[in-house]
C-alpha positions as CSV (number, residue, x, y, z in Angstrom):
1,M,214.8,-62.6,57.2
2,K,211.0,-62.4,56.9
3,A,209.6,-59.2,55.8
4,P,207.3,-57.2,57.9
5,E,203.5,-57.3,57.3
6,K,203.5,-53.7,56.3
7,C,206.1,-51.8,54.5
8,Y,208.4,-49.4,56.3
9,V,207.9,-46.8,53.7
10,T,204.3,-47.1,52.2
11,D,202.4,-49.0,55.0
12,M,201.1,-51.4,52.3
13,P,201.1,-55.3,52.8
14,T,204.4,-56.8,51.7
15,E,205.4,-60.0,49.7
16,N,208.4,-61.6,51.0
17,K,211.5,-62.2,48.9
18,P,213.7,-64.8,50.1
19,S,217.5,-63.6,50.5
20,S,220.7,-65.4,50.6
21,V,222.2,-62.6,53.0
22,D,221.0,-61.3,56.4
23,V,219.0,-58.5,55.1
24,I,214.9,-57.9,54.8
25,E,213.7,-58.0,51.2
26,Y,210.4,-57.6,50.0
27,Y,208.0,-56.4,47.2
28,V,205.3,-53.9,47.7
29,D,202.5,-52.5,45.3
30,F,201.8,-48.9,45.9
31,H,199.4,-46.9,43.7
32,K,199.6,-49.3,40.8
33,K,203.4,-49.8,40.7
34,R,205.6,-52.5,42.3
35,Y,208.9,-51.7,44.4
36,L,211.5,-53.8,45.8
37,F,212.7,-52.6,49.1
38,V,215.9,-54.0,51.0
39,F,216.2,-53.2,54.7
40,E,218.8,-54.1,57.5
41,E,217.8,-57.3,59.4
42,D,216.9,-55.5,62.6
43,H,215.3,-52.3,61.0
44,K,212.7,-50.5,63.0
45,N,211.6,-47.0,61.8
46,S,212.8,-44.1,64.0
47,E,210.3,-41.6,65.3
48,F,211.5,-39.0,62.8
49,I,210.7,-41.3,59.8
50,E,207.3,-42.2,61.1
51,R,206.4,-38.4,61.4
52,N,207.8,-37.7,58.0
53,K,206.8,-40.8,56.1
54,Y,204.4,-38.8,53.9
55,I,207.4,-37.3,52.2
56,L,209.0,-40.7,51.4
57,K,205.4,-41.6,49.9
58,G,205.4,-38.5,47.9
59,L,208.7,-39.1,46.4
60,L,207.5,-42.4,45.3
61,V,204.3,-41.1,43.5
62,N,206.4,-38.4,42.0
63,G,209.0,-40.9,40.8
64,K,211.7,-39.2,42.8
65,F,212.5,-41.9,45.4
66,P,216.4,-42.4,45.0
67,F,216.5,-46.1,44.9
68,P,220.3,-47.1,45.2
69,V,222.0,-48.5,42.1
70,G,223.3,-52.0,42.9
71,V,222.6,-54.1,46.0
72,Q,222.1,-51.7,48.9
73,Y,220.0,-51.6,51.9
74,F,218.0,-48.9,53.6
75,N,218.3,-48.1,57.2
76,N,217.2,-45.2,59.4
77,E,220.1,-43.0,58.6
78,K,219.7,-43.3,54.7
79,L,215.8,-42.7,55.0
80,E,216.2,-39.7,57.2
81,Q,219.0,-38.3,54.8
82,I,216.3,-38.8,51.9
83,I,213.6,-36.8,53.9
84,N,216.0,-34.0,54.7
85,E,217.5,-33.7,51.3
86,A,214.1,-34.0,49.3
87,Q,213.2,-31.0,47.2
88,I,209.6,-30.8,48.2
89,P,207.1,-27.9,49.2
90,R,208.0,-27.3,52.8
91,T,206.8,-23.7,53.7
92,P,203.1,-22.7,54.0
93,K,203.4,-20.5,50.9
94,S,205.0,-23.2,48.6
95,K,202.6,-25.7,49.7
96,L,199.7,-23.3,48.9
97,D,201.2,-22.4,45.4
98,V,201.7,-26.0,44.6
99,L,198.1,-26.9,45.2
100,L,196.9,-23.9,43.2
101,L,199.2,-24.8,40.2
102,Y,198.1,-28.5,40.6
103,L,194.4,-27.2,40.3
104,N,195.4,-25.1,37.2
105,D,197.1,-28.2,35.6
106,H,193.9,-30.1,36.1
107,Q,191.6,-27.3,34.7
108,E,190.2,-28.5,31.2
109,Y,189.5,-24.9,30.2
110,T,189.1,-21.6,32.0
111,G,186.3,-21.7,34.4
112,A,185.7,-25.5,34.3
113,V,185.0,-27.6,37.3
114,I,188.3,-29.1,38.6
115,D,188.5,-33.0,39.4
116,L,191.2,-32.9,42.1
117,K,191.8,-36.7,42.2
118,G,191.8,-37.2,38.5
119,D,192.4,-41.2,37.7
120,G,193.8,-41.7,41.3
121,D,192.2,-41.8,44.8
122,W,192.3,-39.7,47.8
123,E,195.6,-41.2,49.2
124,Y,197.3,-40.8,45.8
125,F,196.3,-37.2,45.7
126,L,197.6,-36.5,49.1
127,N,200.9,-38.1,48.5
128,K,201.2,-36.4,45.2
129,L,201.2,-33.1,46.7
130,Y,203.0,-34.0,49.9
131,F,200.1,-33.5,52.3
132,K,200.5,-35.2,55.6
133,N,196.6,-35.9,55.8
134,H,193.3,-34.8,54.8
135,E,193.1,-32.1,57.4
136,E,196.3,-30.2,56.0
137,Y,194.9,-30.6,52.4
138,W,191.7,-28.8,53.8
139,F,193.4,-26.1,55.5
140,Y,195.3,-25.0,52.2
141,L,192.3,-25.6,49.9
142,S,190.1,-23.4,52.3
143,T,192.9,-20.7,52.5
144,L,192.9,-20.6,48.7
145,H,189.0,-20.0,49.1
146,E,189.5,-17.4,51.7
147,L,192.0,-15.6,49.2
148,N,189.6,-15.6,46.7
149,L,191.9,-17.7,44.3
150,I,189.4,-20.3,44.1
151,S,185.6,-20.8,44.4
152,F,183.8,-24.1,45.7
153,I,180.7,-25.4,47.3
154,D,181.5,-26.5,51.0
155,V,179.9,-29.8,51.6
156,S,181.5,-30.5,55.0
157,S,179.7,-32.6,57.4
158,K,180.3,-34.4,60.7
159,D,182.1,-36.9,58.8
160,G,184.8,-34.4,57.6
161,N,185.6,-31.5,55.5
162,D,185.0,-31.5,51.7
163,A,184.3,-29.4,48.6
164,I,182.6,-29.9,45.3
165,D,182.5,-27.6,42.2
166,I,186.0,-26.4,42.5
167,R,187.0,-23.5,40.0
168,L,189.7,-21.0,39.6
169,T,188.8,-17.5,39.9
170,Y,190.0,-14.6,37.7
171,Q,192.2,-13.5,40.6
172,G,193.5,-17.0,40.9
173,L,194.4,-17.1,37.2
174,E,196.2,-13.8,37.5
175,Y,198.1,-15.1,40.7
176,I,199.1,-18.2,38.8
177,I,200.6,-16.2,36.1
178,S,202.6,-14.3,38.5
179,L,203.9,-17.7,39.8
180,Q,205.0,-18.9,36.6
181,E,206.8,-15.6,35.7
182,G,208.5,-15.5,39.0
183,G,210.6,-18.7,38.2
184,E,210.1,-20.7,41.0
185,N,207.2,-22.6,39.6
186,S,208.4,-22.0,36.0
187,K,209.4,-24.8,33.3
188,Y,212.6,-22.9,32.3
189,C,216.1,-24.1,33.2
190,F,218.9,-21.5,32.7
191,I,222.0,-23.1,31.4
192,A,225.3,-21.3,32.3
193,M,228.2,-22.6,30.4
194,S,231.1,-21.8,27.9
195,F,230.0,-20.7,24.4
196,S,233.3,-22.0,22.8
197,E,233.0,-24.4,19.9
198,T,234.8,-27.1,21.8
199,A,231.8,-27.0,24.4
200,K,229.2,-27.5,21.6
201,E,228.6,-31.2,22.2
202,I,228.3,-30.6,26.1
203,R,225.6,-27.9,25.2
204,N,223.6,-30.3,23.1
205,V,223.7,-32.8,25.7
206,I,222.7,-30.6,28.4
207,K,219.9,-29.2,26.3
208,K,218.6,-32.8,25.4
209,V,218.5,-33.7,29.0
210,V,216.6,-30.7,30.2
211,K,213.7,-31.1,27.3
212,E,213.5,-34.9,28.1
213,T,213.0,-34.2,31.9
214,G,210.0,-31.9,31.0
215,Y,211.8,-28.4,31.2
216,E,212.7,-25.6,28.6
217,P,216.5,-24.8,28.4
218,L,217.5,-21.1,28.3
219,L,220.7,-20.1,26.9
220,V,221.6,-16.3,26.8
221,D,223.2,-16.6,23.1
222,E,220.3,-18.6,21.8
223,A,217.4,-16.6,23.5
224,H,215.6,-13.5,22.0
225,Y,215.6,-10.4,24.2
226,D,214.9,-6.6,23.5
227,S,218.0,-5.2,21.9
228,A,217.6,-2.1,24.3
229,I,218.9,-4.2,27.3
230,T,222.3,-5.4,27.8
231,I,223.4,-9.0,27.8
232,N,223.8,-8.8,31.6
233,D,220.5,-7.6,32.2
234,A,219.0,-10.4,29.9
235,I,221.1,-13.1,31.9
236,I,219.7,-11.7,35.3
237,K,216.1,-11.7,33.8
238,F,216.4,-15.2,32.4
239,I,217.7,-16.5,35.7
240,R,214.8,-14.9,37.6
241,E,212.3,-16.6,35.2
242,S,213.9,-20.0,35.7
243,K,213.1,-22.7,38.1
244,F,216.8,-23.9,38.4
245,V,220.1,-23.5,36.9
246,I,222.6,-25.8,35.4
247,A,226.2,-24.5,35.6
248,D,228.8,-26.3,33.5
249,F,232.2,-25.1,34.5
250,T,234.2,-26.8,31.8
251,D,236.7,-24.2,30.3
252,Q,236.5,-22.1,33.5
253,K,234.5,-19.2,32.1
254,H,234.2,-16.4,34.8
255,G,230.5,-15.6,33.6
256,V,229.3,-19.2,34.9
257,Y,230.5,-18.3,38.3
258,F,228.6,-15.2,38.3
259,E,225.6,-16.7,37.0
260,A,225.7,-19.7,39.6
261,G,226.3,-17.1,42.4
262,F,223.3,-15.0,41.2
263,A,221.0,-17.8,41.0
264,L,222.0,-19.2,44.7
265,G,221.2,-15.5,45.9
266,L,217.6,-16.0,44.5
267,R,217.3,-19.3,46.2
268,R,217.3,-21.1,42.7
269,P,218.5,-24.9,42.9
270,V,221.9,-24.9,41.0
271,I,223.2,-28.1,39.4
272,Y,227.1,-28.1,39.2
273,C,228.7,-29.8,36.3
274,C,232.4,-30.1,35.1
275,S,234.3,-32.5,32.9
276,K,236.8,-34.6,34.9
277,S,239.6,-33.0,32.9
278,D,238.8,-29.5,34.0
279,F,237.5,-30.2,37.6
280,E,240.8,-29.5,39.3
281,Q,240.8,-26.1,37.8
282,T,237.5,-25.0,39.6
283,H,237.5,-22.3,42.0
284,F,237.3,-23.1,45.7
285,D,234.3,-21.0,46.3
286,T,232.4,-23.6,44.3
287,N,234.2,-26.7,44.1
288,H,232.9,-27.8,47.6
289,Y,229.5,-27.9,46.2
290,P,228.4,-31.3,45.0
291,H,229.3,-31.5,41.2
292,I,228.5,-33.9,38.4
293,V,232.1,-34.7,37.3
294,Y,231.9,-36.8,34.0
295,N,234.4,-38.5,31.9
296,D,232.4,-38.4,28.6
297,L,229.0,-37.2,27.4
298,S,227.2,-40.3,28.1
299,E,228.1,-40.3,31.8
300,L,227.0,-36.6,31.7
301,E,223.7,-37.4,30.3
302,I,222.9,-40.3,32.9
303,K,223.9,-38.4,35.9
304,L,222.4,-35.1,34.9
305,T,219.2,-36.9,34.1
306,N,219.1,-38.6,37.5
307,K,220.0,-35.5,39.4
308,I,217.1,-33.4,37.8
309,Q,214.5,-36.2,38.4
310,A,215.6,-36.7,41.9
311,W,216.3,-33.0,43.1
312,I,214.0,-30.6,41.1
313,L,210.5,-30.7,42.3
């Protein structure tokens, strides 16, 4: 089947790929990267997908679009599932916080003028932060200004709203610190698992994956904390400071159940793991959650890497 003139996901021009089966296959270039898409032969985006296409674009730009392994095609059901399950900033506060943290990451030094677009263009920037359009971006940027978290010179005109000379204020820097310490936007991952000698290799693989995906692993038996507090207080503190939790139920330690449950109560994402040999022993309160069930360490490494890259913002 011949490809559409514009990609169903990116709206960019397509390059048809001849197929031996009744599907639509095409290549598309999007922000300096090339992608292959395969769709049902009679595909037409639903209204829901058209309204939320910015989410799909954002997932592509951030390297989190879940392309299937093997020859599989997309349809409305699969695209809608990707949109609904995407771990992206959806609330006004989370969008505001993500924009402020982005500004902080692009600040060369305290007080420096910030180049919002970097090496990209406006479309790339909007996609990167999951903004629907320039108007939504301007709403959040001007809100940061009204809250005195940033300063800028307003150069809006009849052609549209814009700002130059964007800088973080001292109040903005203080707020960023509170965000980073709060856990939701931190670089830490708390690992809940057995401390047994038999689980040592599992521990090493999980720590390796966490580091390679850009986060810092936290394990209570390896971390330094004030001797005046109990280990339970330390666990609670570290979970609060973490962006997400990996809970490995191999060996069925009761503490792992507590730590996973506490993280859920804080609305922290929890990635559930368990060796296949132990999975049948997991408690019914947790085994209905999607688990990474692995036969060996190599399978754990691959599946955990994919899960973090696809699921953690």
